[in-house]
C-alpha positions as CSV (number, residue, x, y, z in Angstrom):
1,M,157.5,92.5,119.3
2,S,160.1,92.8,116.6
3,K,162.2,89.9,116.6
4,F,165.3,92.0,116.9
5,D,163.9,92.8,120.8
6,E,164.0,89.1,121.4
7,Q,166.2,89.0,124.5
8,I,168.8,85.5,123.6
9,I,171.3,83.6,125.1
10,V,175.0,84.9,124.0
11,V,178.3,83.8,125.2
12,P,181.4,86.3,124.4
13,R,183.4,84.5,121.5
14,T,187.0,84.7,123.8
15,T,185.1,82.7,126.4
16,A,183.7,79.9,124.0
17,F,186.8,79.6,122.3
18,D,189.3,80.2,125.3
19,E,190.9,83.1,123.7
20,E,190.9,81.1,120.3
21,K,192.4,77.8,121.5
22,N,189.5,76.0,120.9
23,H,188.3,77.4,117.5
24,F,187.5,75.0,114.9
25,N,185.2,75.7,111.7
26,G,182.6,73.2,110.4
27,F,181.4,70.1,112.9
28,L,182.7,69.0,116.3
29,A,182.0,65.9,117.4
30,G,180.4,66.4,121.2
31,D,182.8,63.6,122.3
32,Q,186.0,65.6,121.4
33,S,187.7,67.2,124.1
34,Q,187.6,70.4,122.1
35,A,183.7,70.1,122.4
36,Q,183.6,69.4,125.9
37,A,186.3,72.0,126.9
38,I,183.4,74.4,124.7
39,Y,180.6,73.1,126.6
40,E,181.7,74.0,129.7
41,T,181.8,77.5,129.1
42,L,178.1,77.8,128.0
43,S,176.9,78.0,131.2
44,Q,178.7,81.7,131.4
45,Y,176.0,83.0,128.7
46,E,174.7,86.4,128.9
47,V,171.5,87.7,127.6
48,K,171.1,90.3,124.9
49,R,169.1,92.1,122.7
50,R,168.9,90.1,119.2
51,G,169.0,93.3,117.5
52,D,172.3,94.1,119.1
53,M,174.2,90.7,118.5
54,E,173.1,90.3,114.6
55,E,176.1,92.4,114.1
56,D,178.7,91.9,117.0
57,P,180.8,88.9,115.9
58,S,182.3,89.5,119.7
59,Y,179.4,87.3,120.5
60,K,178.2,84.1,119.8
61,Q,174.3,83.7,119.6
62,L,173.6,80.2,120.7
63,I,171.3,78.1,118.1
64,S,169.6,75.1,119.1
65,Y,170.1,72.6,115.6
66,C,168.1,69.4,115.4
67,L,168.5,66.4,113.2
68,L,165.6,64.4,112.8
69,E,165.4,60.7,111.4
70,N,162.4,58.6,111.1
71,E,162.2,54.8,111.6
72,S,163.4,54.0,108.2
73,G,166.8,56.3,108.6
74,E,165.7,59.0,106.5
75,I,166.8,62.5,107.5
76,L,163.6,65.7,107.2
77,V,165.1,68.0,104.8
78,Y,163.4,71.4,104.4
79,D,163.2,74.0,102.3
80,R,163.0,77.8,103.7
81,L,160.3,79.5,101.7
82,S,160.2,83.2,101.2
83,G,158.0,83.5,104.1
84,G,160.4,82.9,106.9
85,G,162.2,85.4,109.2
86,E,165.9,84.7,108.0
87,E,165.7,86.4,104.8
88,R,169.7,85.2,103.8
89,L,168.7,81.7,104.1
90,H,165.7,82.1,101.9
91,G,165.8,79.2,98.9
92,Q,168.1,76.9,100.8
93,S,167.6,73.5,102.0
94,S,168.6,72.4,105.6
95,I,168.5,69.3,107.9
96,G,168.4,71.4,111.1
97,V,165.5,72.0,113.4
98,G,165.8,75.0,115.6
99,G,166.4,79.1,116.4
100,H,167.7,81.5,119.0
101,M,167.5,80.4,122.6
102,N,165.9,82.2,125.4
103,D,166.6,82.1,128.9
104,V,165.1,79.5,131.1
105,P,165.2,81.2,134.2
106,D,163.9,78.4,136.5
107,A,166.9,75.4,134.4
108,T,169.0,73.8,136.8
109,S,171.2,73.2,134.4
110,I,172.4,74.7,131.1
111,N,171.7,71.6,129.3
112,E,168.3,71.8,130.7
113,A,168.3,75.3,129.3
114,F,169.3,73.7,125.8
115,R,166.5,71.1,125.6
116,T,164.0,73.3,126.7
117,N,164.8,75.8,123.7
118,A,165.2,72.8,121.2
119,Q,162.0,71.3,122.0
120,R,160.2,74.1,121.7
121,E,161.7,74.8,118.4
122,L,160.7,71.2,117.5
123,N,157.1,72.4,118.4
124,E,157.0,75.3,116.6
125,E,158.2,74.3,113.5
126,V,157.1,70.7,112.8
127,G,154.5,70.0,115.5
128,L,156.7,67.6,117.4
129,S,155.0,67.5,120.7
130,D,157.1,67.8,123.8
131,E,156.3,63.8,124.6
132,H,157.9,62.9,121.7
133,A,160.7,65.4,122.3
134,Q,162.0,64.0,124.9
135,D,165.0,61.5,123.1
136,L,167.3,64.8,122.3
137,E,171.0,63.5,121.6
138,Y,173.2,66.3,121.8
139,I,176.0,65.7,118.9
140,G,178.0,68.4,119.1
141,F,178.3,71.7,117.7
142,I,178.8,73.8,114.1
143,N,180.5,76.7,113.6
144,D,181.3,78.7,110.7
145,D,183.3,82.1,110.4
146,T,183.6,82.2,106.6
147,N,180.5,84.1,106.2
148,E,178.5,87.1,107.8
149,V,175.5,85.0,109.2
150,G,177.9,82.4,110.8
151,Q,180.0,84.6,112.4
152,V,177.8,85.8,115.0
153,H,176.4,82.2,115.4
154,L,176.9,78.7,117.1
155,G,175.0,75.7,116.6
156,V,174.7,73.2,119.5
157,V,173.6,70.3,117.3
158,F,171.1,67.7,118.4
159,K,169.6,64.7,116.9
160,I,166.0,62.4,117.8
161,K,164.4,59.3,116.4
162,V,160.7,60.7,115.7
163,S,157.7,59.1,113.8
164,S,157.4,60.1,110.6
165,D,153.7,60.7,111.6
166,D,154.6,63.0,114.6
167,V,156.2,65.6,112.4
168,E,154.6,68.1,110.0
169,A,155.3,71.4,108.6
170,K,153.4,73.8,111.2
171,E,154.5,77.3,108.8
172,T,153.5,76.3,105.3
173,D,154.3,79.6,104.6
174,T,158.2,79.3,105.7
175,L,159.1,76.0,105.4
176,K,158.4,72.2,103.1
177,I,159.7,69.3,104.5
178,A,160.6,66.1,102.7
179,W,162.2,62.9,104.3
180,K,165.3,62.0,102.3
181,S,167.6,59.0,102.7
182,Y,171.6,60.2,103.5
183,E,172.2,58.1,100.1
184,D,169.6,60.4,98.0
185,I,171.6,63.7,99.2
186,N,174.9,64.0,96.9
187,N,174.5,67.7,96.2
188,Y,175.4,69.5,99.2
189,D,175.3,73.2,97.0
190,D,171.2,73.9,97.5
191,F,172.5,73.4,101.6
192,E,172.4,76.2,103.9
193,T,176.3,75.9,105.2
194,W,176.1,74.4,108.1
195,S,173.9,71.4,106.5
196,A,176.3,70.7,104.2
197,L,179.0,70.6,106.8
198,I,177.0,68.5,108.8
199,L,176.0,66.0,105.9
200,E,180.0,66.0,105.0
201,A,181.4,65.0,108.1
202,L,178.2,62.8,109.1
203,A,178.9,60.4,105.3
């Protein structure tokens, strides 16, 4: 199946942002009332064909975006290689492991659906088993309407503590991973927009 035929979770922009009252750009911490209001709308998601959504800014495609920290407090940084699926992001570094979300029909809550999707991506991208991917912490949202990729996506950001030994690049033709301390990351220009915005907020 083509990636464009994938059925993905989306939310109408007007619903997510309450007719733009809750619109934001950048990273929005999950404990803020604005983020809580957005989160409450996401259970009204719809399932649409990815190819139809890629250039339709009236919908926000929901993306799981998970930051991994190891025992030493270092963060996982990966480089997107040319074998990856999203050509617009090739050659850029990222701190977020994730991807498009699919419907989870037997999920009893939107929270469970998000976590199921995030755990799947962690397993597929960096080999983190379900056993080691249980302690996902929701920390907020990331949005950037200043570019064509960002206009059609909304990131649900998680953080998880892991052992370095439990993580490896599963698709070495698409990802190259490394552990770095926050202090060692002092140039955000090499990072994709979402990662740069999160790093600035966390700094």
